[in-house]
C-alpha positions in Angstrom: 126.4 76.2 109.4 126.8 74.4 112.6 124.2 71.2 113.4 122.8 70.6 116.6 124.4 67.2 118.4 124.0 65.6 121.7 127.6 66.9 122.4 126.8 70.3 121.5 124.5 70.9 124.4 120.7 70.9 124.9 118.4 73.3 123.5 116.0 75.9 124.8 113.8 74.7 127.5 110.1 73.7 126.5 111.5 72.4 122.9 111.3 68.1 122.3 114.6 66.5 122.2 113.9 65.6 118.4 113.5 69.5 117.9 116.9 70.3 120.3 119.2 67.3 118.2 117.6 67.7 114.5 120.7 69.0 111.9 120.0 72.1 110.9 118.5 72.2 107.8 120.4 73.3 104.5 120.5 77.1 103.6 120.5 77.5 100.6 117.7 74.7 99.2 115.8 76.5 102.0 116.2 79.7 100.5 115.2 78.9 97.3 112.2 77.1 98.2 111.2 79.8 100.5 111.7 82.3 97.4 109.6 80.4 95.5 107.0 81.1 98.0 107.5 84.5 97.7 107.5 85.4 93.9 104.4 82.8 93.7 102.6 85.0 96.1 103.9 87.8 95.0 103.4 87.5 91.5 99.8 86.5 91.8 98.9 89.7 94.0 100.5 91.9 91.1 98.2 90.0 88.7 95.3 90.6 90.8 95.7 94.4 92.1 97.7 96.1 89.5 97.1 93.8 86.3 93.5 92.5 86.6 91.2 94.4 88.9 91.6 97.8 87.4 90.9 96.9 84.0 88.1 94.3 85.3 86.5 96.7 87.3 86.7 99.9 84.6 85.9 98.0 81.5 84.2 94.7 82.6 81.7 95.6 85.4 81.5 99.5 84.2 82.8 100.4 88.3 85.7 102.5 87.5 85.2 104.3 90.9 85.8 100.9 92.8 89.3 101.1 91.2 91.3 102.5 94.3 88.5 101.7 96.9 88.8 98.2 96.1 92.5 98.2 96.8 92.2 100.1 99.7 89.5 97.6 101.6 93.1 95.3 100.5 95.9 97.3 102.2 93.5 98.2 105.4 93.0 94.7 105.8 96.5 93.6 105.3 97.9 96.7 107.8 95.1 95.6 110.9 95.7 92.1 110.3 99.8 92.0 109.8 100.7 92.4 113.9 98.3 89.8 114.8 99.3 87.3 112.2 102.7 87.7 112.6 102.6 87.5 116.7 100.2 84.6 115.8 103.1 82.7 113.3 105.5 83.5 117.0 102.8 81.7 118.7 102.0 78.9 116.6 104.7 78.4 113.7 105.6 80.2 110.3 103.7 77.0 108.1 100.2 77.1 109.6 100.0 80.9 109.2 101.8 80.9 105.8 99.7 78.2 104.2 96.4 79.4 105.4 97.1 83.0 104.0 97.9 81.4 100.7 95.0 79.3 100.5 92.5 82.2 101.5 93.8 83.9 97.9 93.0 80.9 96.5 89.4 81.3 97.4 89.5 84.8 96.8 90.8 84.8 93.2 87.9 82.0 91.8 85.5 83.7 94.0 86.4 87.3 92.2 86.6 85.6 88.5 82.5 84.8 89.2 81.3 87.7 90.4 78.8 89.9 88.6 77.4 93.3 89.6 74.0 94.4 87.9 74.3 97.3 85.9 71.4 100.1 86.8 72.2 99.9 90.7 69.4 98.6 93.3 69.8 96.2 96.2 71.5 92.9 93.9 74.2 95.6 92.6 75.0 96.8 96.2 75.2 93.3 97.1 77.7 92.3 94.3 79.7 95.4 95.3 80.1 94.4 98.9 81.0 91.0 98.1 83.7 92.4 95.9 84.6 94.6 98.9 84.5 91.4 101.3 86.8 89.5 98.7 89.4 92.3 98.7 89.3 92.1 102.4 89.7 88.6 102.6 93.0 88.9 100.2 94.0 91.4 102.7 94.0 88.8 105.5 95.8 86.5 103.3 98.6 88.3 102.5 99.2 89.8 106.3 99.3 85.6 107.4 101.7 85.2 104.8 104.0 88.2 104.5 105.1 88.6 108.3 105.9 85.1 108.6 107.8 84.6 105.7 110.6 87.2 106.0 110.2 86.2 109.7 111.3 82.3 108.5 114.3 83.7 107.2 115.6 85.4 110.5 114.8 82.0 112.1 117.0 79.8 109.8 119.8 82.4 109.0 122.6 83.9 110.9 122.3 87.8 111.3 125.7 88.6 109.1 123.8 86.8 106.2 120.3 88.2 106.7 120.8 90.8 104.3 121.8 88.7 101.5 119.3 86.4 102.5 116.5 88.7 102.3 118.0 89.6 98.5 117.9 85.8 97.4 114.3 86.0 98.9 114.1 89.1 96.7 114.7 88.2 93.2 111.7 86.1 93.4 109.6 88.9 94.8 110.7 91.3 92.6 110.3 89.3 89.4 107.0 88.3 90.2 106.3 92.3 90.7 107.5 92.4 87.1 105.9 89.5 85.6 102.6 90.4 87.3 101.1 92.7 84.6 102.8 90.7 81.6 101.4 87.5 82.6 97.9 89.1 83.4 98.1 91.0 80.4 99.0 88.3 77.8 96.3 85.2 79.3 93.6 88.0 78.8 94.6 89.1 75.6 95.4 85.3 74.6 92.2 83.6 76.0 89.7 86.3 76.4 90.7 87.8 72.7 87.4 87.2 71.0 85.5 88.9 74.0 84.4 92.6 74.3 86.5 94.7 76.5 83.1 95.3 78.8 82.4 91.5 79.2 83.6 90.3 82.6 84.9 87.1 81.1 87.6 88.8 79.1 89.7 89.4 82.6 88.8 85.9 84.4 91.8 83.7 83.1 94.1 86.2 84.8 92.3 85.6 88.7 92.2 81.8 87.5 96.3 81.9 87.1 96.4 83.8 90.2 94.7 81.2 91.9 97.0 78.7 90.6 99.8 80.6 92.0 98.5 80.9 95.1 98.0 77.2 95.1 101.4 76.0 94.5 102.9 78.6 96.8 100.8 76.7 99.8 101.9 73.4 98.8 105.9 74.6 98.6 105.2 76.5 102.0 103.9 73.3 103.8 107.2 71.5 103.1 109.7 74.2 103.8 108.2 76.6 106.3 109.4 76.4 109.7 107.1 74.1 111.9 106.0 75.3 115.5 109.1 73.7 117.1 111.4 75.3 114.7 109.9 78.9 115.1 112.4 80.5 117.8 115.6 78.7 117.2 118.3 80.6 117.1 120.2 80.8 113.6 123.7 79.8 114.3 126.8 82.6 113.2 128.9 80.2 111.3 132.1 82.8 112.9 131.2 81.7 116.2 131.5 77.9 116.6 130.9 77.7 120.2 127.3 78.4 119.1 124.7 76.0 117.8 121.4 76.0 116.0 118.6 75.8 118.6 120.4 77.4 121.1 118.8 80.9 123.0 118.6 82.4 126.2 115.9 82.3 128.3 114.8 85.7 127.2 114.2 84.5 123.9 112.6 81.4 124.9 109.0 81.1 123.7 106.7 82.1 126.3 103.6 79.9 126.0 101.4 82.9 127.8 102.8 85.6 125.4 100.1 87.9 123.6 98.8 87.0 120.1 96.9 90.0 119.8 98.7 93.0 117.9 98.8 95.6 120.5 102.0 94.3 122.7 103.5 94.0 119.3 102.6 97.3 118.1 103.7 99.3 121.1 107.1 97.3 120.9 107.9 98.2 117.2 106.8 101.5 118.5 109.3 101.7 121.4 112.3 100.3 118.7 111.9 101.6 115.4 109.4 104.2 115.6 111.1 106.2 112.3 111.1 103.4 110.6 107.2 102.8 110.8 106.5 106.6 109.5 109.6 105.8 106.6 107.3 102.9 105.7 104.1 105.0 106.2 105.2 107.5 103.8 107.1 104.9 101.6 103.7 102.9 100.9 101.5 106.0 100.7 103.4 107.1 97.5 103.0 103.4 96.5 99.1 103.5 97.3 98.8 106.5 95.4 99.9 105.3 91.9 99.4 101.5 92.3 95.9 101.6 91.3 96.3 103.8 88.3 99.8 102.7 86.7 98.4 100.7 84.3 95.8 102.7 83.2 97.7 105.5 83.1 100.3 103.7 80.8 97.8 102.4 78.6 96.3 105.8 77.9 99.4 107.6 78.0 101.2 105.4 75.4 98.2 103.7 73.5 99.4 100.5 74.2 97.2 97.0 75.3 97.5 95.1 78.7 100.2 92.6 77.4 102.5 95.9 75.8 102.4 97.0 78.9 103.1 94.0 80.7 106.5 93.5 78.3 107.7 97.4 79.6 108.4 95.6 83.1 110.2 93.0 81.8 113.6 94.7 81.0 113.9 95.9 84.6 112.7 92.8 85.7 116.1 90.9 84.1 118.0 93.6 85.5 116.5 93.4 89.3 117.0 89.5 88.9 120.5 89.9 88.2 121.7 92.2 90.7 119.4 91.4 93.7 122.1 88.7 95.2 125.4 90.9 94.6 123.5 93.9 95.8 122.5 91.8 99.1 126.6 90.7 99.5 127.1 94.7 99.1 124.8 95.2 101.9 126.0 92.7 104.3 129.7 94.4 103.8 128.5 97.7 103.3 125.9 98.0 106.2 122.4 98.3 106.4 122.0 101.8 107.1 123.9 103.0 103.9 121.9 100.7 101.6 119.0 102.2 103.0 120.2 105.8 102.5 120.9 104.7 99.2 118.5 102.3 98.0 115.6 105.3 99.0 117.3 108.2 97.3 117.5 106.1 94.1 113.7 105.2 94.5 112.9 109.1 94.9 115.1 110.4 92.1 114.1 107.4 89.7 110.2 108.5 89.9 110.9 112.0 89.6 113.0 111.5 86.5 110.3 109.2 85.1 107.7 111.7 85.1 110.0 114.2 83.4 111.5 111.8 80.6 108.0 111.0 78.6 109.1 108.0 76.7 108.5 104.4 77.1 112.4 103.1 76.6 112.6 106.2 79.5 110.0 104.0 81.7 112.5 100.7 81.1 115.5 102.3 82.2 114.3 104.4 85.0 112.1 101.6 86.2 115.0 99.8 86.3 116.9 102.1 88.3 113.7 102.5 90.8 113.7 98.7 91.0 117.4 98.1 91.8 117.1 101.5 94.6 114.3 98.9 96.0 116.0 95.9 95.8 119.2 97.6 97.3 117.0 99.4 100.3 114.1 96.3 101.4 116.4 93.3 102.1 118.3 95.8 104.1 115.5 97.5 105.8 114.0 93.9 106.6 117.1 92.8 108.3 117.2 96.2 109.9 114.1 95.5 111.6 114.8 91.9 112.4 118.0 92.6 113.8 116.0 95.3 116.4 113.5 92.0 118.1 114.4 88.8 119.7 113.3 85.7 118.2 110.2 84.8 119.9 108.6 88.7 119.0 110.2 88.6 115.5 107.3 88.2 113.7 104.9 90.6 115.9 107.6 93.2 115.1 107.8 92.5 111.5 103.7 92.8 111.1 103.6 96.1 113.1 105.9 97.7 111.0 104.4 96.1 107.8 100.8 97.4 109.5 102.6 101.0 109.3 102.9 100.0 105.4 99.9 98.8 104.7 98.2 102.0 106.6 100.1 104.1 104.1 99.3 102.1 101.3 95.3 102.3 102.2 95.5 106.3 102.7 97.1 106.0 99.5 94.6 104.1 97.7 92.0 105.8 99.1 92.6 109.2 98.0 94.2 108.2 94.8 90.5 108.3 93.1 90.2 112.2 94.1 93.8 113.3 93.2 93.3 111.2 89.9 90.6 113.5 88.4 92.6 116.8 89.6 94.4 117.2 86.1 93.8 115.8 82.6 97.1 114.4 82.6 97.0 112.5 86.1 100.5 114.0 86.5 99.7 115.5 89.9 98.8 112.0 91.7 102.9 110.6 90.5 104.2 114.1 91.4 102.7 113.7 95.1 103.8 110.1 95.2 107.3 111.5 94.1 107.5 113.7 97.0 106.9 111.1 99.6 109.1 109.4 98.2 111.8 112.0 98.8 110.6 112.5 102.4 111.2 108.9 103.3 114.7 108.9 102.0 115.5 112.3 103.9 113.9 110.3 107.3 116.4 107.4 106.2 119.2 109.8 106.4 117.9 111.3 109.8 117.1 108.3 111.8 118.7 104.8 110.2 122.3 104.2 111.9 124.6 101.4 112.5 126.0 101.6 115.9 128.8 99.0 117.4 127.4 96.8 120.1 130.2 94.5 121.3 129.2 91.6 123.6 126.3 89.4 124.0 122.9 90.4 123.5 120.5 89.9 126.4 119.0 87.1 125.0 122.3 84.9 125.1 122.3 85.2 121.5 125.4 85.6 119.4 128.5 87.8 120.1 128.0 90.8 118.0 130.9 92.6 117.0 130.4 94.0 113.4 128.2 97.2 113.3 124.7 96.0 113.5 121.7 98.2 112.9 120.2 99.3 115.7 117.4 102.0 116.4 119.0 105.5 117.2 115.4 107.1 117.8 115.6 107.2 121.3 114.0 104.1 122.2 115.1 101.4 124.4 117.4 98.8 122.7 117.9 95.1 123.2 
């Protein structure tokens, strides 16, 4: 990447001279460190939300009805917090938000591990339930502070032509964290809680302590690698255009000290730029919200397996995902974001439908790997598509607004999941509904996600765009 030198021209007004003249940071060490933050954070979130919390509530605390509702509180807080937190990251810098979000989750993990709800109801029982929901809300706010700023950090530092590949690097650890979460959570519970009865809450505490440690390390790494306030709006240089330097951007992209930090402006802007992507996100995460609270309980009951055995089932897909993530990112950069989104969403929907038909453990391994492959193909392209739809000064807010639609979908899914879960003895209606929603999202992507050439310079004075840049075609105004 090019570096900023005194001879290369001044940076944007409002930035200190040291920030304008600072050399561009090396790309790969930055991506690897940021990927470690993403992987550790997602590992911890999956340990808590997918692995530990369902069994902790159903068996340890005897509160099975709270499995879906507690996760719904998490998703609701994340949904409402995403856009404001993303906008705050635009205003005050990515590092503060990223570190704060991870540290909030450290506290919620430790608090949940020590939480006890008295049996038999009464005021103390309701107080315990209220504390549980409060901790889930705080954890959701921690996630809202972390994820929009993390993805926006990639767009701050990586040239647009390489962003899909960069998102794929990020997603190697992200998806490995997803796959390893149930395995790690189940393993530590089965190891350190082996001598405890299933209805003893202490049996499930080790998972929460491991998750807290992951968040703590993620906060430490983020403190050293996340963009600081003065680096937040530096425009990523394109190595194919040597007349541009890192830090150079036009007046439209310059940080406005009076720009709003609340979510309404970012939500309105996202609704103008990518309305159908927001709907696509809603459908996709509504499906995820339906099955996330019960996938572990469903598999343990269906195949009569332990916590750690369930986690082991997900290790093989994780290896496949880790092996193909970066090559798929390069394919996306070459092939185009829209095609990658189309194919990835279709593969996800088809895999889930087939998984429900083939009732075998190895079928879950193979099809789970295929489902993960589709998500790895679609998700980096999806994030690059969104990031390219916004200028540097509003990128975090736009990403946060789109993630808000994801969170609302996931929240609604977890809210209705307990009701649908009980409709049939095998609990298949819940998963069929999720597959139908993924199919609808795939159809939306085919109809509304397009690539279109935009030759010339963008209106923010940024890089020359000549390749097929992903832009919305839903009738919204364009940059």
